[in-house]
N, C-alpha and C positions, 0 to 999 in steps of 0.2 A: 504493499500498500504506499502511496505517496502523499505527503502532507506538505502544506505550507504554513508557516506562521508568518502573517503579514502585521507589521507594526508601524506606528508612528510614535518618534520620540523626542522630546526638545532637549533634555541634558545627558541622555543615556539610561537611565533607571528602565524605562520601558523597553529599550532595546536589549538590556541585559536580562530581563525577564523573558523577551522573545527568545533569546539564545538559549535560557535554561529550559523553557517549554520544549524546544526543538530538541535539546539532549533528552529530556523525559519521554517524547514522541518516539525519539530515535530506538527505543528498546523493541518497537514492534512496527515501525514505518522507517521511510526514507523521507525525512523531515528537512525542510530547507526553510531558512529564515530569509525574509524578503522585506526589504525596506518598503514602504507603500508606493514611493515614487516610482519604484522598479516593478512594482506588481501590475503586469499587464492582464487584464480582466480576461481576454480570450484564452489565455493559458490556464485558467482555472478548469478547464474542461479535462485537462490531463491528470488532475489530483483526485484524491479520494477523502481527503479531510483537511478541512480550512480552520485556523485558529487566528483571530483578529484581536490586537490589543492596542490600546491609546492611553496617554495620561488623561485624567480628568480635568477638564478646564470649565469653570462655571457651571459645575454640576453636570456636565456632558462631555461629549468629545470636542476636541479642539475646533475652534473656527478660524478663519483668516484674522479677525480682530483679536482672539486671545493668543494666537501664535506671533503676533507683530509685537505683544508684550514681553514675548521670552528673553530678547536680547536686554532689555531693561532689567528684568530679573537677575540675569546673570552678571549683570554689571554693578550691581548694588555692592557698598563697601563691605569687604570681609567674606564675599561670595567665591567659592571655588569651584562653581560651576562652569562648564564650557557647553557652549550651545552645538548641537549636532548640526551638521552641513545642512542647509536648505531649511531648517525646522522653522524658521520664521517666515519664509518667503514662498514655499513650494506647498501645494494641495496636500492635503492629508487624507486619512481614513474616511472623514466625513463625506468629503468629495467623490472619493474612490467608491465608497459604497454606493452612492447614486448613479455611478457608470455601470453598475453590474445589471447584467441580463439575468435570466433565470438559471438557477443552479440546482443542480440534483446531486448534491454531496453532504456529508455530515459537518458539523462544525462546533466552535465554542467560542467564547469571548472573554477577554479580561481587561482590566485596566489597572491603572497605577492610582491612588488616592491618598490622602492624609488620612491619618486613624480619626474615627468618629463616626457617629451615625450617618448612615447613608442620605438620612433626610437632611442632614446638615453640610455633608461635605459633596455630594452627589455621586454619580457612578456611571461613567462612561459605558462601562460593560453591558448595561441595560439598552442604552440605545443601540449600541453595535449589534447586540442579540436579536433586536426587535427589526432592524435593518436586515440583517442576513435572513432571517425567518421570511420576511418580506419578499426576498429573493429566491426563495425556496430552500434555503439550508435547514436541513434538520439538526437542530441543536439538541447535543448529548449530554448536556451539563448545564445547569444554571451559571449565569454570568457570575465570573469570580472577581474578586479585588486583591490586588497586593499592594501593601502599604509603604509609603515614603514618609519620611520626616518633612517639616515645613520649609526646610531648603532643597526638597526634591530628591533626597538621597535615600535608596532604599534602606529599610528598617532590616536589622539583622535576622536571617533566617528566611527572608521573602524568597531569595532566590532558589534556595532548598525546597521550600515549599512549592513554589513554580513548578520544579522540576518533578517533585512527588504527584502534584496534580496532573501533569501531562502523562506521567506513567500511568495513572489510572484512566485517563481518557484514552490512551493507545490501548489499553489492556480492553476496554468496554468496546472500544470500536472494533478491535480485532476479532473480539469473541462474537459480536453481534454481525460481523460479516461472515465468520464461518457458520454461524447458525443459519443465515440466509442462503447460503451457496449449497 
């Protein structure tokens, strides 16, 4: 089975998690990490499983307006953040999702957000999941959040938790594929 982990990242935390998810999927699948600007929608017909992740901005997926604020965040005094290439200027997951046609694959969604109740922090993974379902993706798990601190650094253990989450996803997808064949 082939999988893509498509991500958008501002400062590297979501990219780091996408890499951990791909490692976890790699136990049962050929998994590839794809930055959203390199994800060609037409190539999705060649994969069996799709995982999509973004940071949470203003309670949802990043928008052009929230992306433009990323450089200011990185330039704050005392910040050690480095802006990912194109993070503030190129289209992201939100725009990519609108370009998709009908898909007949399985999928999952994740986000990064600060710790707190989702009603206060928002949760981009819910919007990703709904958009994927709209395009026909069968979601195999509820949307998942991984936590960052207020400076956008991953909290300890989150990459390992993402890897374990993906191992479970891969196992579920592999077993359901065997049951239907």
